[in-house]
N, C-alpha and C positions, 0 to 999 in steps of 0.2 A: 613574477607571475604565479597565479594560482590555477590549479586544474581541479576537475571533479570526475569521479567515476560513479556511475549509478549501475548497480547489479540488478538486471532485469529478469534473471532466471531463464526458464525455457517453457515450451508448451507442455512438458510433462510435469512441471513444478506447480501448476496452478489447478490442480484437480479439485481442491476444496472451493475454487472459484466457479465451478460449473453450476448451472448450465450456461452462465454468461460468457465464460472463457471458450466455449464451443464456437462462438462466433467472432469474438474479439480478444486479442491477448490481454490479459489482466492489466499490464502497465498502461495500456491505452483506453481502459474503461473510463467513462466519464464519471467523475465525482465532483460535486460542486459546480456542475456545468462544464468542467474541463477534464482532460485525461489525467489520470493519477500522476503520470510522469511530468505533466506540465507544471503542476504545483511545485515540484521539486526544482525543475529547471528555472522557473520564475525566481524562486528563492536563491538559487545559486547565481543567477544573473546579477543579482544585487550585491554580491560580495565584491570587495574591492580587488582589482587586478585579476578577476576571473577571465581567463582567455580561452579555455577549452573544456568542453564537457563530453565525456565518453560513456556511451552505453556499452555494457559488457554482458553477454549472455549467450543462450543456446538457440535462440530463435534464428530462422533464415534471415539473411541480410535484408531482403526486400520488405520485411514486416515493418520496419521503422523508417523506411525511405521517405514516405510522404510526410510523416510526422516531423522528421528531422529537417526536411526542406522548409516546413512552415515555421519551425523554431528558428532556422536561420534568417528568415525574413523578419520575425518578431524581435529576435535578439541578435542583430547584426554584428555586434562587437565580440560575439563568442563563436568559436569554431566548434562544430558538432561532428561526431563520428560514431560508428558502431563497430565493435570488435566481437567476432563470433568465436566461441570456444569450440575446439574440435571434439571434445568430449566433456562429461561432467567433472570439472576440476575443483569444485568446492569454492566457498566464498573467499578463500585466500589464494588458491591455486590458479585461478583465472587471472587475478591481479598479478601474481608473480610471473606467470607465462608471458603476459603482455607488458612486462616491465619496461622494455626498451621503448615502446610506443608511449607509454604513460610518462617516462622520465624524459622524453624528447622536449627540448627547450628549457630544461633544468627548472622546473617549477619549484617554488619555495615550499608550498604546501599542496597536499592532495586530499581533497574531500572524498569520502566514501559514503554512499547512501544505499540503503536497501529500497527497493521500489514499492514493497508491500506495506508502506506506512503512511499515516496521515499526521500532519504536524504543521505548526506555525513555522517551523524551521529557523530558529533564532541563530543563523549561521554566522553572523557578524560577532555576536557575543561569544560563540564557540571559538572562532578564530582568535579573538582577543585573549581568552583564556589560554588557548594553545601556545600563542606567541609569548605569553607572560612567563611561561616555564620553560623547562628543558626536556620535556618528554618527547619520545618518538612519536607517540600517538596520544590523542585526547578523545574520549568517548563522552557523548551526550547521554545522560541518564535522566530518568524520571521516577520520582517517588510514587509507589503504587501501594495497594492494600496488601497486607502481609499474606492473605490467603491466596493471592494471585502470583506470588513471587516464583513459585516452582515453574511457571509457564515461560519464564524469560531468562536470559542471561543476567545474572545478578553481580553487582559490585560491592565489595567491602571497602569504604573510603578510610582515609587517614583522618586524624582528629581535626584537621583544617578543612576536610572535604575537597581537597584540591588534587589528590592523587589517589589511585586505586591500589590497595594493598593486595586484593584477591579479586579474581574473576572466575565465576563458576557458571557454566551454561546449564540452565534448567536444573538447579540443585534439588536433590531428593529431600533434603532437610532445609529449614529456613536458615539463611545466612545473612540476608540483607533485604531491605524494601527499595533499593535503588535498582531499577531495571534498565538494561541497554535498550536504547531507542532505535538502534540501527543506523545511527548517524555518527560518523568519525571523521577525524582529520589527522593525517600523518605527514611527517617529513620524508624526504627521499630515503632516509636511513632505514625505513621499514623493509625495503628490499633486501639489504644487507642482513637484517635481523631474520627475515624469512629464509634466506639462503643459509644461515647458521642453523636454523631449526631443522631444515631439510638434510643438512650435512650430519647433524646429531642423530637424526632418525636412520640415516644410512648406516652410520657406525653401529648403532644398536642392533639393526637387523643382521649386520655381518657377524655379530657375536652370538646370534641365536642358533641352536642346533638345526640341522636340516629340516627335520620334521616340523619343529616349531616354526620355522621360516615359511614352510609350505602351509601350515595351518593359518598363518598370519599374512597371507599373500597380499591382501588388499592394501596393506600398509606400504607396499612397494609402488603403489600408483602414485600419479602426479597430483592426486587430490589432496588438498590441504584446507582445513576449516579454520576460518578466522576465530570462531567462538570457542573451539576446543583446542586448537593448536597454538594460535598466535597471541590472543588476548590474555590467556592465563600466563603465558611466558613473559609478556611485556609487564604485567602487573607484579609478577614475582621479582622481576628485575628493576622494579621501581621506575619503569619507563612509560607508564600509562597515566596520563592526566585525566581530570575529571571536570565536567561541567554539568551542573544540575539545572534543568529547565523547569520553569514554572508554567510554561505555556501548555497549550493543549497538545496532546499526542495519543495516537492509538494505532493498532495494527489493522491492515486490510487483508485478512486471510481468507475469508469466505466471501461469497456473493452477499450474504446477509449483512456482513460488516461494512459494506459500502454505504448503507443507509445512514448509520450513525455518523460516519465520516463525512458523508454528504452534508449533513446538518452542521458539522463543525466548520467545514470550508465555507458554507454559505453564510453562516453567522459572522465569520471573519471578514468575508468580502463585503458584507453589508456595511460593516463599520469602516473598512479601509479603501474600498474601491467604489467611488461615486458612480451611480447609475448602473452598476452591475446587477443589482437585484431589483425585481419588479416592485412597483409601488402601486398602492390602491388609487384608483381615480374614480371620480363621479361618472356612473354610466358603464363602468368596467367591472371585471370580477373582483370580489372581495379577497384582498391579500392579507394574510396573517403572518407576521414574522418574516424570516428570511426565505425568499422564493426566487428561483432562476427560471425565466421563460425565454426560450429561443425566439429571435424575431420572426421565424417562419411558423411558429405554432399559432394555432387558433383556439382561443379560450372564450367560451360563452359568458356574457356579462353576468349571468346569474350564478355562476360556479363560485365556490369558495375553496381557495387554494392556500395551503400552508398551515403551520410552519414547516420549514426544513423540506422543501419540494423543489425538484429539478424537472422541468418539462423541455424535452428536446425537440429537434428539428421536424417540422411538418406533422406535428401531432395535433389531434383535434379533440377538444374537451367540450362535451355537450352541456346542455342546460341543466342546472341544479346538481351538478357533479361536486362531490366533496373529495378533496385529495389532501392528505396530511402525511408527514414523514415518509416521502416516497420519491422514487426516481422513475419517471416516465421517459422511455427511450424513443428513438425516431419512429415516425410514421404510425404512431399508436392512435387508435380511435376509441374514445370512451363515451359511450352514448349516455342519453339524459338520465340523471338521477342516480347514477352509479357511484359507489364510494371505493376509494383506493387508500388504504391506511396501513402504514408500516410494511410497505411493499415495493417491489420493483416489477415494472411491466416491461417486458422485452420487446425488441424491434418488430414493428408490424403487428402488434397485439390488438385484438378487437374485444372490447368489454361491453357486454350487452346492457340494455336498459334495466335499472333497478337491481343490478348485480352488485356484489360486494366482494372485494379482494382485500383480506386483512390478515396481517400477521401480529405476533406479540411485540410490544414495544421494547426497545433497548433500554434497560434499566442501569446501564453503566458497569454491569458485572462481566462484560465481554463474553456472555454465553454466545453471542452472535459469531464468535470465532469457531464455533462447533456446529455441525449439522445433525449428527446422530450421537447417541450415547448407549453403548451395549446394544448396537443394532436397532435402536428405537429412534424415530424422529423426535427431536427435542423442540420446544416451543421457541420460535424465532420468527425473523422476518419472512414474509411470503414472497417467493420468487417465481416469476412466470418467464420462461425462456422465449426465444424468438417465435413469432407467428403463432401465438396462443389465442384461440377464440374461447370466450366465456359467454354462454348463453344468457339470455334475459333472465333476470331474477335468481341466477345461480349464486352460491356462496362459496368462495374458495378461501378457506381458513387455514392459516399456518401450515402451508404446503409448498412443495417445490415441484414444478412442472416443466419437464424437458420440452425442447422445441417441437413445433408442428402438431400440437394436440388440440382437440376440441373438448371443451368441458361443458357437458350438457346438464349436469346435476351437481348438487352440493358435494364438496369433498372437504374433510377435515383431517389435519394432522397426517398428510400422506405425501409420498414421493412418487409421482406419476412419471413412469418411464416411457 
């Protein structure tokens, strides 16, 4: 059997996803018409002999109850559970703390996924690569541009590009253009390996002078990081395999980064899931490219929608409206001749006639993974939180607006608190 663990973080870990995470936990935010977590679970459900998927994080237990009940109905051959960490244990500390629950049933392989990523998740190929070698773990990596390498954990491969020789988390100088995607697979031996790392740390701390021990007190905690403690150790011991994906992948760190991820998932669904995306029909709205429209949403026939647009439940799109590269959440009203471009409109938003909500397009340089630079708002996707009203003919440009605000005049490049 195979198992999977998805690290979902906690409420204090998604600050860059605000204002959207103020109403909904980031893992449950809809991207491509479905919660971020759903895409990962869908991919894991197609792995041979996948029997159990565990969510691991700091959220209260009830947060994922409804979602996991829905998953149990949709994927009845898989058992779902949620394990809550008692404190911040780190990306490997929580895994080790719950090792008995994870090892129950003696799974042959354990998949480990971060929740804040968007990918095609070629997990079958990753599994094949892992089982063809003798590594304790195998990491999925993606070739990126050299100038972005310092943002990620980077892997130096061997000549055959099947094993990792070195792993460095966010290196200060360039070492490789192969970045960790936050997708891994391990054998049960990983827990023995982590145990040895913890034992070596304890021995090191015992040898320190009392003052140095006090100054380095944080190292005595149970927290353990996969990126800085475990993966470099595996690589140096030639126990970390390598799988290079050619498919799409990107992080979903900020609210703005949900928009390009939305486009990636929609275009994938349009090719692979018949009937998932809307199609243009005579007498209906003009549909361009990949578009998801919830069955309960109402779209005027004269509207033009797409590409890369998700319109969610009970939203109402008026006459002459133009929407492009955007996510429209539940119960939004967009009145006649408004334009929504490179933007997210939060739950219950009201966009007036002839108004315009527009951000800067994502150019693939992942600037959407940042909101400010040196305290200044940078150009990015426009984000409206819950219950935002934009007056008729107002222009909201490249701004972030927190919930329950009324925008009665033009705003440009601002963060409205």
